[in-house]
C-alpha positions as CSV (number, residue, x, y, z in Angstrom):
1,M,58.9,140.5,130.1
2,S,60.7,139.8,133.5
3,E,64.4,140.2,134.1
4,S,65.6,136.6,134.5
5,T,63.8,136.0,131.1
6,H,65.8,138.5,129.8
7,E,69.0,137.0,130.7
8,E,68.7,133.5,130.0
9,E,68.0,134.9,126.2
10,H,72.0,136.3,126.1
11,T,73.0,133.1,128.1
12,G,75.0,130.3,126.0
13,L,75.1,126.7,126.0
14,I,78.2,126.8,128.3
15,K,77.1,127.2,132.0
16,T,78.9,124.9,134.1
17,P,82.9,124.8,134.8
18,N,82.6,121.2,134.1
19,Q,81.4,121.9,130.5
20,V,84.0,124.4,130.2
21,F,86.7,122.3,130.9
22,W,85.5,119.4,128.1
23,V,85.1,122.1,125.5
24,S,88.9,122.8,125.7
25,M,89.7,119.5,125.7
26,L,87.8,118.7,122.2
27,A,89.0,121.7,121.0
28,F,92.3,120.5,121.6
29,A,92.0,116.6,120.6
30,L,89.8,116.7,118.1
31,P,91.8,118.8,115.3
32,I,94.9,116.2,116.3
33,F,93.1,113.2,115.4
34,V,92.0,114.4,112.4
35,I,94.9,115.3,111.0
36,I,96.1,111.9,112.5
37,G,93.7,109.9,110.7
38,L,94.3,112.0,107.4
39,V,97.5,111.0,107.3
40,T,96.5,107.7,107.6
41,Y,93.9,106.9,105.0
42,F,96.4,108.9,102.3
43,T,99.8,107.2,103.2
44,S,97.5,103.5,103.4
45,G,96.7,103.4,100.0
46,T,100.2,103.5,98.6
47,D,101.1,100.8,96.1
48,A,104.1,98.6,95.9
49,S,105.5,99.5,92.8
50,P,106.3,96.4,90.4
51,G,109.3,94.7,91.8
52,E,108.5,95.5,95.5
53,T,105.7,92.4,96.9
54,N,107.7,91.2,98.8
55,A,111.3,91.5,100.8
56,A,113.6,89.7,98.4
57,Q,112.0,90.7,95.0
58,K,112.9,94.9,96.9
59,V,116.5,94.0,97.2
60,A,116.9,92.9,93.8
61,A,115.1,96.2,92.1
62,R,117.9,98.3,94.7
63,L,120.4,95.9,93.2
64,Q,119.5,95.0,89.4
65,K,122.1,95.9,86.6
66,V,121.1,100.1,85.6
67,G,121.5,98.6,81.5
68,T,122.0,95.7,79.4
69,V,123.9,95.0,76.3
70,E,123.0,93.3,73.4
71,I,124.4,92.7,70.3
72,R,122.5,92.1,67.0
73,D,123.3,91.7,63.3
74,A,123.1,95.1,61.5
75,N,122.8,93.8,58.5
76,R,119.9,91.2,58.2
77,P,117.6,92.1,56.6
78,L,114.9,94.6,57.5
79,A,111.3,92.2,58.5
80,S,107.8,92.7,56.9
81,G,105.1,94.8,58.5
82,E,103.5,91.4,58.8
83,D,106.0,89.3,60.2
84,V,106.4,92.4,62.7
85,Y,102.9,92.6,63.6
86,K,102.2,88.3,63.9
87,A,105.3,88.6,66.2
88,Q,104.8,91.8,68.5
89,C,101.2,93.8,67.8
90,V,99.0,89.9,67.2
91,A,98.5,89.5,70.9
92,C,96.1,93.3,71.3
93,H,95.0,94.0,67.3
94,A,94.2,90.9,66.4
95,T,91.0,91.1,69.3
96,G,90.8,94.6,69.9
97,V,91.4,94.3,73.2
98,S,91.8,97.4,75.7
99,G,91.0,100.1,73.1
100,A,93.3,98.7,70.3
101,P,92.0,99.4,66.5
102,K,90.9,96.0,65.4
103,F,93.3,94.5,62.7
104,G,91.5,95.4,59.1
105,N,88.3,97.0,61.0
106,A,87.8,100.1,59.0
107,G,85.8,101.3,61.4
108,D,88.7,101.7,64.2
109,W,91.4,102.8,61.5
110,G,89.2,105.7,59.9
111,P,90.0,108.4,62.8
112,R,94.1,106.8,62.9
113,I,94.5,107.3,59.7
114,K,93.2,110.6,59.3
115,A,95.8,112.0,61.4
116,G,98.3,110.1,59.6
117,Y,101.3,108.1,59.2
118,D,103.8,110.5,61.3
119,A,101.1,110.5,63.7
120,L,100.7,106.6,64.1
121,L,104.9,106.0,64.4
122,Q,105.3,108.1,67.2
123,S,102.1,106.6,68.9
124,A,103.7,103.0,68.2
125,L,107.2,104.0,69.1
126,K,106.2,106.1,72.4
127,G,103.1,103.7,73.6
128,K,99.8,105.0,73.8
129,G,96.7,104.1,76.4
130,A,97.7,100.4,77.4
131,M,100.3,99.6,74.4
132,A,103.8,99.7,75.9
133,P,106.5,101.5,73.8
134,Q,108.3,99.8,70.9
135,G,111.0,101.6,70.0
136,G,114.4,100.0,71.1
137,G,112.4,96.5,71.3
138,N,112.7,93.3,69.4
139,F,112.8,95.6,65.8
140,S,113.6,98.5,64.5
141,D,111.7,102.1,64.5
142,T,111.7,101.2,60.1
143,E,110.3,97.6,61.1
144,V,107.6,99.0,63.7
145,G,106.9,101.4,60.5
146,R,106.0,98.2,58.6
147,A,104.1,96.7,61.1
148,V,102.1,100.6,61.3
149,V,101.4,100.5,57.4
150,Y,100.0,96.6,57.3
151,M,98.0,97.4,59.8
152,A,96.8,100.6,59.0
153,N,96.4,99.9,55.0
154,A,94.1,96.5,56.2
155,G,92.1,98.9,57.9
156,G,91.5,101.3,54.4
157,A,95.0,103.6,54.5
158,K,97.1,103.5,51.4
159,F,100.4,104.4,52.7
160,A,103.7,103.8,51.6
161,E,106.3,101.0,53.4
162,P,109.2,103.0,54.6
163,A,112.2,101.8,52.7
164,A,116.0,100.7,54.7
165,P,117.3,103.5,55.7
166,A,120.5,104.3,53.3
167,A,124.2,104.0,55.2
168,S,126.1,106.7,55.6
169,A,128.5,108.5,53.6
170,A,131.2,108.3,56.2
171,E,129.6,104.1,56.5
172,A,130.5,103.1,52.5
173,A,133.7,105.4,53.1
174,A,135.0,103.3,55.8
175,A,133.9,100.1,53.6
176,P,136.5,99.6,51.3
177,A,139.0,100.5,54.1
178,A,139.5,98.0,56.1
179,P,140.9,95.2,54.9
180,A,143.9,97.6,54.2
181,T,146.1,96.2,57.0
182,P,146.2,92.7,56.9
183,A,147.4,91.1,60.2
184,P,150.1,88.1,59.9
185,A,149.2,84.6,59.6
186,A,150.4,83.5,62.5
187,A,148.2,85.9,64.7
188,P,145.0,84.6,64.5
189,V,145.9,80.5,65.2
190,A,147.4,82.1,67.9
191,A,144.6,84.0,69.5
192,A,142.7,81.3,68.0
193,A,143.2,79.2,71.5
194,P,142.2,80.9,73.9
195,T,139.2,82.6,72.1
196,A,138.2,78.4,71.6
197,T,138.3,78.0,75.3
198,A,136.7,80.8,76.5
199,A,133.3,80.4,74.2
200,P,132.7,77.5,76.4
201,A,132.9,79.2,79.7
202,A,130.8,82.2,78.4
203,A,128.0,79.9,76.8
204,A,127.9,77.9,80.4
205,A,127.1,81.5,82.1
206,P,123.2,81.4,81.4
207,A,123.0,77.5,82.4
208,G,123.6,78.5,86.2
209,G,120.2,80.8,85.6
210,G,119.5,83.5,88.4
211,D,120.3,86.3,86.9
212,L,116.7,88.0,85.6
213,A,118.8,91.1,84.2
214,A,117.1,89.7,80.3
215,G,114.1,88.5,81.5
216,K,113.0,92.2,83.0
217,A,114.2,93.8,79.7
218,I,112.1,91.0,77.6
219,Y,108.7,91.6,80.1
220,D,109.5,95.9,79.8
221,S,109.9,95.3,75.9
222,T,107.0,92.5,75.2
223,C,105.0,91.4,77.9
224,V,104.1,94.5,79.8
225,A,101.2,95.2,77.2
226,C,99.0,92.9,78.4
227,H,100.5,91.5,81.5
228,G,100.9,95.2,82.9
229,T,97.0,95.5,82.5
230,G,95.6,92.1,83.4
231,V,93.9,92.8,79.7
232,A,93.0,90.0,77.6
233,G,92.7,87.0,80.7
234,A,95.9,87.9,80.9
235,P,97.4,87.6,84.4
236,K,98.4,91.2,86.0
237,F,102.0,91.5,87.4
238,G,102.8,91.1,90.9
239,D,98.7,89.7,91.2
240,K,99.1,86.6,93.3
241,A,95.5,85.5,93.1
242,A,95.7,85.8,89.4
243,W,98.7,83.8,89.3
244,A,98.2,80.7,92.0
245,P,96.3,78.6,89.3
246,R,98.4,79.1,86.6
247,L,101.7,78.7,89.8
248,A,99.7,74.9,90.9
249,A,100.5,73.3,87.8
250,G,104.0,74.3,87.9
251,F,106.7,76.7,86.2
252,D,107.5,73.7,83.9
253,E,103.8,73.8,82.3
254,V,103.6,77.9,83.2
255,L,106.7,78.3,80.9
256,K,105.2,75.3,78.1
257,I,102.1,77.5,77.6
258,A,104.3,81.1,77.0
259,T,105.9,79.1,74.8
260,Q,103.5,77.9,72.4
261,G,101.1,80.6,73.7
262,K,97.4,80.8,74.7
263,G,94.2,82.0,74.2
264,A,94.7,86.1,72.4
265,M,99.0,85.3,73.2
266,P,100.8,84.8,70.6
267,P,103.5,82.0,70.8
268,K,106.6,83.8,73.4
269,G,104.3,86.7,73.8
270,G,105.2,87.5,70.2
271,S,109.3,87.8,71.3
272,T,111.4,86.9,69.4
273,A,114.4,85.7,72.3
274,S,116.3,83.0,72.4
275,D,114.0,80.4,74.6
276,A,116.8,81.2,77.5
277,D,116.3,84.7,77.7
278,F,112.4,84.3,77.2
279,K,112.6,81.6,80.2
280,Q,114.1,84.5,82.4
281,A,111.5,86.2,81.7
282,V,108.8,83.9,82.4
283,E,110.7,83.6,85.6
284,Y,110.9,87.3,86.0
285,L,106.8,86.9,86.2
286,V,106.5,84.2,88.4
287,N,108.9,85.4,91.0
288,A,107.0,88.4,91.2
289,A,103.7,86.5,91.8
290,K,105.4,84.1,94.7
């Protein structure tokens, strides 16, 4: 073997100063472009959260109230399991959409019944899968439990319906003490005047609209079960393409359909809210899709 052949065997790919320059440039620049590409890829796919579809909604989401206070009649009779089912659960469980066990289907309910009533109740109160938490919604935990028993028993279970919670000893002791200090007869008459004049002012406030806090609360407790994921043909929250044909008909038509129900959606989506508050919920959905 000649000396020239031996030298070629030990010679690398870089043979000229020009090649050394370009290899050095690539070794420096290529990692930078790779890092920039990775950062762009991972940051460009971030989804906007509900309420941030436009600047106005983003500001409204940041300035919205921390919470709302709702006054309910604590002495009203508890709703039956059937009533709660028809008002709150029928939208998904009647047809079995989004993995919900279909009402009366023993095959769907069998594995769930084996888990026991307590497990079913916790799933209903805390939410599971596409089902939003029902605890703290339009019905009490006991009423939600009655609905669970109603649906499970229709699927083959033999659970006992939960009874109304007994009044605490403190409440029982305080009950007869209430009328112990009667007020003077003239005091209610004097106080009645400002109360009567203040009532119309308070009632007139919702007429102006604009406060969507009540609407968001109704959406979070009732409407999100279907509109949050778009199940059963429900237009998904913030999906402009899905809402466009509906918005073209006008807000009044959207409100009418939502109030009367359509397809798998029961009237008012199963909500027991007042017409004024439910209208705010529809406005909240519509504004997010504009």
